[in-house]
N, CA, C and O atoms as a GROMACS GRO file, in nm:
protein
  280
    1MET      N    1  25.893  12.885  -4.660
    1MET     CA    2  25.781  12.968  -4.698
    1MET      C    3  25.732  12.925  -4.836
    1MET      O    4  25.812  12.907  -4.928
    2ILE      N    5  25.604  12.910  -4.850
    2ILE     CA    6  25.545  12.869  -4.977
    2ILE      C    7  25.518  12.995  -5.059
    2ILE      O    8  25.449  13.086  -5.015
    3SER      N    9  25.573  12.999  -5.179
    3SER     CA   10  25.555  13.115  -5.266
    3SER      C   11  25.411  13.121  -5.316
    3SER      O   12  25.342  13.019  -5.318
    4PRO      N   13  25.365  13.238  -5.356
    4PRO     CA   14  25.230  13.249  -5.413
    4PRO      C   15  25.209  13.157  -5.534
    4PRO      O   16  25.100  13.102  -5.552
    5VAL      N   17  25.312  13.142  -5.616
    5VAL     CA   18  25.302  13.054  -5.734
    5VAL      C   19  25.284  12.909  -5.690
    5VAL      O   20  25.196  12.840  -5.741
    6ASP      N   21  25.365  12.863  -5.596
    6ASP     CA   22  25.352  12.724  -5.547
    6ASP      C   23  25.220  12.704  -5.474
    6ASP      O   24  25.158  12.598  -5.485
    7ARG      N   25  25.176  12.806  -5.400
    7ARG     CA   26  25.047  12.795  -5.330
    7ARG      C   27  24.933  12.774  -5.431
    7ARG      O   28  24.844  12.693  -5.408
    8ALA      N   29  24.937  12.847  -5.540
    8ALA     CA   30  24.834  12.832  -5.645
    8ALA      C   31  24.842  12.694  -5.709
    8ALA      O   32  24.738  12.632  -5.734
    9ARG      N   33  24.963  12.644  -5.734
    9ARG     CA   34  24.980  12.510  -5.793
    9ARG      C   35  24.928  12.403  -5.698
    9ARG      O   36  24.859  12.310  -5.739
   10LEU      N   37  24.962  12.417  -5.569
   10LEU     CA   38  24.916  12.319  -5.470
   10LEU      C   39  24.764  12.323  -5.455
   10LEU      O   40  24.700  12.218  -5.446
   11GLN      N   41  24.708  12.442  -5.454
   11GLN     CA   42  24.563  12.455  -5.442
   11GLN      C   43  24.494  12.386  -5.559
   11GLN      O   44  24.395  12.315  -5.539
   12ALA      N   45  24.544  12.407  -5.680
   12ALA     CA   46  24.484  12.343  -5.797
   12ALA      C   47  24.492  12.191  -5.786
   12ALA      O   48  24.396  12.121  -5.817
   13ARG      N   49  24.607  12.140  -5.742
   13ARG     CA   50  24.624  11.995  -5.730
   13ARG      C   51  24.535  11.938  -5.620
   13ARG      O   52  24.475  11.832  -5.639
   14LEU      N   53  24.525  12.006  -5.507
   14LEU     CA   54  24.440  11.958  -5.398
   14LEU      C   55  24.292  11.959  -5.439
   14LEU      O   56  24.216  11.871  -5.399
   15ARG      N   57  24.252  12.056  -5.518
   15ARG     CA   58  24.113  12.058  -5.566
   15ARG      C   59  24.084  11.934  -5.650
   15ARG      O   60  23.975  11.876  -5.641
   16ILE      N   61  24.180  11.893  -5.731
   16ILE     CA   62  24.164  11.772  -5.811
   16ILE      C   63  24.165  11.648  -5.722
   16ILE      O   64  24.078  11.563  -5.734
   17MET      N   65  24.265  11.639  -5.634
   17MET     CA   66  24.279  11.521  -5.549
   17MET      C   67  24.159  11.502  -5.456
   17MET      O   68  24.113  11.389  -5.434
   18LEU      N   69  24.109  11.611  -5.401
   18LEU     CA   70  23.997  11.603  -5.307
   18LEU      C   71  23.861  11.614  -5.376
   18LEU      O   72  23.756  11.604  -5.312
   19ARG      N   73  23.866  11.633  -5.507
   19ARG     CA   74  23.744  11.644  -5.588
   19ARG      C   75  23.649  11.749  -5.532
   19ARG      O   76  23.529  11.726  -5.518
   20ASN      N   77  23.709  11.866  -5.500
   20ASN     CA   78  23.630  11.973  -5.443
   20ASN      C   79  23.687  12.108  -5.489
   20ASN      O   80  23.799  12.144  -5.451
   21PRO      N   81  23.611  12.182  -5.571
   21PRO     CA   82  23.661  12.309  -5.622
   21PRO      C   83  23.666  12.419  -5.517
   21PRO      O   84  23.717  12.528  -5.544
   22ASP      N   85  23.614  12.392  -5.398
   22ASP     CA   86  23.610  12.493  -5.292
   22ASP      C   87  23.732  12.490  -5.200
   22ASP      O   88  23.738  12.565  -5.103
   23VAL      N   89  23.830  12.403  -5.230
   23VAL     CA   90  23.953  12.398  -5.151
   23VAL      C   91  24.030  12.529  -5.170
   23VAL      O   92  24.050  12.575  -5.282
   24VAL      N   93  24.072  12.588  -5.057
   24VAL     CA   94  24.145  12.715  -5.061
   24VAL      C   95  24.268  12.703  -4.972
   24VAL      O   96  24.262  12.650  -4.861
   25LEU      N   97  24.380  12.754  -5.022
   25LEU     CA   98  24.501  12.766  -4.942
   25LEU      C   99  24.523  12.914  -4.916
   25LEU      O  100  24.554  12.990  -5.007
   26ASP      N  101  24.506  12.955  -4.790
   26ASP     CA  102  24.522  13.094  -4.751
   26ASP      C  103  24.667  13.125  -4.719
   26ASP      O  104  24.738  13.043  -4.660
   27ALA      N  105  24.710  13.243  -4.758
   27ALA     CA  106  24.846  13.287  -4.725
   27ALA      C  107  24.863  13.292  -4.574
   27ALA      O  108  24.768  13.322  -4.501
   28PRO      N  109  24.983  13.262  -4.526
   28PRO     CA  110  25.006  13.267  -4.381
   28PRO      C  111  24.991  13.409  -4.327
   28PRO      O  112  25.016  13.507  -4.398
   29GLY      N  113  24.952  13.419  -4.201
   29GLY     CA  114  24.935  13.549  -4.138
   29GLY      C  115  25.067  13.618  -4.108
   29GLY      O  116  25.072  13.740  -4.092
   30ARG      N  117  25.174  13.540  -4.100
   30ARG     CA  118  25.307  13.597  -4.074
   30ARG      C  119  25.409  13.528  -4.163
   30ARG      O  120  25.387  13.415  -4.208
   31ARG      N  121  25.518  13.595  -4.187
   31ARG     CA  122  25.623  13.541  -4.274
   31ARG      C  123  25.676  13.410  -4.215
   31ARG      O  124  25.710  13.403  -4.097
   32GLY      N  125  25.681  13.307  -4.297
   32GLY     CA  126  25.732  13.178  -4.253
   32GLY      C  127  25.627  13.092  -4.184
   32GLY      O  128  25.657  12.980  -4.143
   33GLY      N  129  25.506  13.143  -4.171
   33GLY     CA  130  25.400  13.066  -4.107
   33GLY      C  131  25.341  12.962  -4.200
   33GLY      O  132  25.370  12.959  -4.319
   34SER      N  133  25.258  12.876  -4.144
   34SER     CA  134  25.192  12.772  -4.222
   34SER      C  135  25.079  12.831  -4.306
   34SER      O  136  25.014  12.928  -4.267
   35VAL      N  137  25.059  12.771  -4.421
   35VAL     CA  138  24.945  12.804  -4.506
   35VAL      C  139  24.824  12.730  -4.450
   35VAL      O  140  24.834  12.613  -4.415
   36HIS      N  141  24.710  12.797  -4.442
   36HIS     CA  142  24.588  12.734  -4.391
   36HIS      C  143  24.512  12.667  -4.505
   36HIS      O  144  24.493  12.726  -4.611
   37LEU      N  145  24.470  12.544  -4.482
   37LEU     CA  146  24.390  12.467  -4.576
   37LEU      C  147  24.246  12.471  -4.529
   37LEU      O  148  24.215  12.435  -4.415
   38ARG      N  149  24.157  12.515  -4.616
   38ARG     CA  150  24.016  12.519  -4.579
   38ARG      C  151  23.928  12.482  -4.698
   38ARG      O  152  23.970  12.491  -4.813
   39ILE      N  153  23.808  12.442  -4.665
   39ILE     CA  154  23.703  12.422  -4.764
   39ILE      C  155  23.586  12.507  -4.717
   39ILE      O  156  23.528  12.482  -4.611
   40GLY      N  157  23.551  12.607  -4.797
   40GLY     CA  158  23.449  12.701  -4.753
   40GLY      C  159  23.495  12.771  -4.626
   40GLY      O  160  23.606  12.824  -4.621
   41ASP      N  161  23.410  12.770  -4.524
   41ASP     CA  162  23.444  12.833  -4.396
   41ASP      C  163  23.512  12.736  -4.300
   41ASP      O  164  23.553  12.776  -4.191
   42ASP      N  165  23.524  12.609  -4.338
   42ASP     CA  166  23.581  12.507  -4.249
   42ASP      C  167  23.732  12.498  -4.264
   42ASP      O  168  23.784  12.462  -4.369
   43MET      N  169  23.802  12.532  -4.156
   43MET     CA  170  23.948  12.519  -4.150
   43MET      C  171  23.980  12.372  -4.129
   43MET      O  172  23.937  12.312  -4.031
   44LEU      N  173  24.057  12.312  -4.222
   44LEU     CA  174  24.088  12.169  -4.214
   44LEU      C  175  24.227  12.141  -4.159
   44LEU      O  176  24.250  12.034  -4.102
   45GLY      N  177  24.319  12.234  -4.176
   45GLY     CA  178  24.456  12.209  -4.130
   45GLY      C  179  24.553  12.306  -4.191
   45GLY      O  180  24.518  12.420  -4.224
   46THR      N  181  24.677  12.261  -4.206
   46THR     CA  182  24.784  12.346  -4.256
   46THR      C  183  24.867  12.275  -4.362
   46THR      O  184  24.864  12.152  -4.374
   47VAL      N  185  24.939  12.354  -4.439
   47VAL     CA  186  25.034  12.301  -4.538
   47VAL      C  187  25.167  12.370  -4.513
   47VAL      O  188  25.174  12.492  -4.503
   48ASP      N  189  25.273  12.290  -4.502
   48ASP     CA  190  25.408  12.342  -4.480
   48ASP      C  191  25.501  12.289  -4.588
   48ASP      O  192  25.486  12.176  -4.636
   49GLN      N  193  25.596  12.371  -4.626
   49GLN     CA  194  25.695  12.333  -4.726
   49GLN      C  195  25.818  12.275  -4.658
   49GLN      O  196  25.863  12.325  -4.555
   50VAL      N  197  25.871  12.168  -4.716
   50VAL     CA  198  25.992  12.104  -4.665
   50VAL      C  199  26.095  12.102  -4.777
   50VAL      O  200  26.071  12.047  -4.885
   51ASP      N  201  26.211  12.162  -4.751
   51ASP     CA  202  26.323  12.158  -4.844
   51ASP      C  203  26.432  12.075  -4.780
   51ASP      O  204  26.487  12.112  -4.676
   52ASP      N  205  26.463  11.960  -4.842
   52ASP     CA  206  26.560  11.868  -4.783
   52ASP      C  207  26.652  11.813  -4.892
   52ASP      O  208  26.606  11.747  -4.985
   53GLU      N  209  26.780  11.841  -4.880
   53GLU     CA  210  26.881  11.790  -4.972
   53GLU      C  211  26.846  11.816  -5.118
   53GLU      O  212  26.859  11.728  -5.204
   54GLY      N  213  26.801  11.938  -5.146
   54GLY     CA  214  26.771  11.978  -5.282
   54GLY      C  215  26.635  11.935  -5.334
   54GLY      O  216  26.600  11.965  -5.448
   55GLU      N  217  26.558  11.865  -5.252
   55GLU     CA  218  26.424  11.823  -5.293
   55GLU      C  219  26.321  11.902  -5.213
   55GLU      O  220  26.342  11.932  -5.095
   56ARG      N  221  26.211  11.934  -5.278
   56ARG     CA  222  26.104  12.011  -5.214
   56ARG      C  223  25.979  11.925  -5.207
   56ARG      O  224  25.944  11.855  -5.302
   57SER      N  225  25.912  11.932  -5.094
   57SER     CA  226  25.784  11.864  -5.077
   57SER      C  227  25.697  11.948  -4.987
   57SER      O  228  25.742  12.047  -4.928
   58TRP      N  229  25.572  11.910  -4.976
   58TRP     CA  230  25.478  11.982  -4.891
   58TRP      C  231  25.407  11.882  -4.801
   58TRP      O  232  25.370  11.773  -4.844
   59VAL      N  233  25.390  11.921  -4.677
   59VAL     CA  234  25.325  11.835  -4.578
   59VAL      C  235  25.189  11.895  -4.546
   59VAL      O  236  25.179  12.012  -4.507
   60VAL      N  237  25.085  11.814  -4.562
   60VAL     CA  238  24.949  11.857  -4.528
   60VAL      C  239  24.914  11.793  -4.394
   60VAL      O  240  24.919  11.671  -4.379
   61THR      N  241  24.879  11.876  -4.298
   61THR     CA  242  24.838  11.829  -4.166
   61THR      C  243  24.690  11.860  -4.147
   61THR      O  244  24.650  11.976  -4.150
   62LEU      N  245  24.610  11.756  -4.128
   62LEU     CA  246  24.467  11.775  -4.103
   62LEU      C  247  24.444  11.780  -3.953
   62LEU      O  248  24.503  11.703  -3.878
   63THR      N  249  24.357  11.870  -3.910
   63THR     CA  250  24.326  11.887  -3.770
   63THR      C  251  24.178  11.863  -3.748
   63THR      O  252  24.095  11.930  -3.809
   64LEU      N  253  24.146  11.768  -3.663
   64LEU     CA  254  24.008  11.739  -3.627
   64LEU      C  255  23.989  11.767  -3.479
   64LEU      O  256  24.063  11.716  -3.395
   65LEU      N  257  23.890  11.848  -3.448
   65LEU     CA  258  23.860  11.878  -3.310
   65LEU      C  259  23.757  11.781  -3.255
   65LEU      O  260  23.668  11.736  -3.328
   66GLU      N  261  23.768  11.749  -3.130
   66GLU     CA  262  23.673  11.658  -3.063
   66GLU      C  263  23.529  11.706  -3.084
   66GLU      O  264  23.439  11.627  -3.112
   67GLU      N  265  23.508  11.837  -3.070
   67GLU     CA  266  23.373  11.891  -3.082
   67GLU      C  267  23.314  11.874  -3.223
   67GLU      O  268  23.192  11.875  -3.239
   68ASP      N  269  23.399  11.858  -3.323
   68ASP     CA  270  23.350  11.838  -3.459
   68ASP      C  271  23.303  11.695  -3.484
   68ASP      O  272  23.238  11.668  -3.586
   69LEU      N  273  23.334  11.604  -3.395
   69LEU     CA  274  23.296  11.464  -3.414
   69LEU      C  275  23.155  11.433  -3.364
   69LEU      O  276  23.101  11.326  -3.392
   70ALA      N  277  23.096  11.524  -3.292
   70ALA     CA  278  22.963  11.502  -3.235
   70ALA      C  279  22.856  11.504  -3.342
   70ALA      O  280  22.738  11.487  -3.311
   0.00000   0.00000   0.00000
């Protein structure tokens, strides 16, 4: 589960990396769920936390729908 503090830190970093101040990381709808990554009203994917052997990282998964490619 991504803490509110880490979610804010990740959001700030993603805004810099993506050069877009409109990047938002929404809290998950249920405990232990994925954080939603969006820009404005567009849902782009999810962010999940990985804790492995004392190291923490975050995985960003982008989702593109076929209908969005038209």
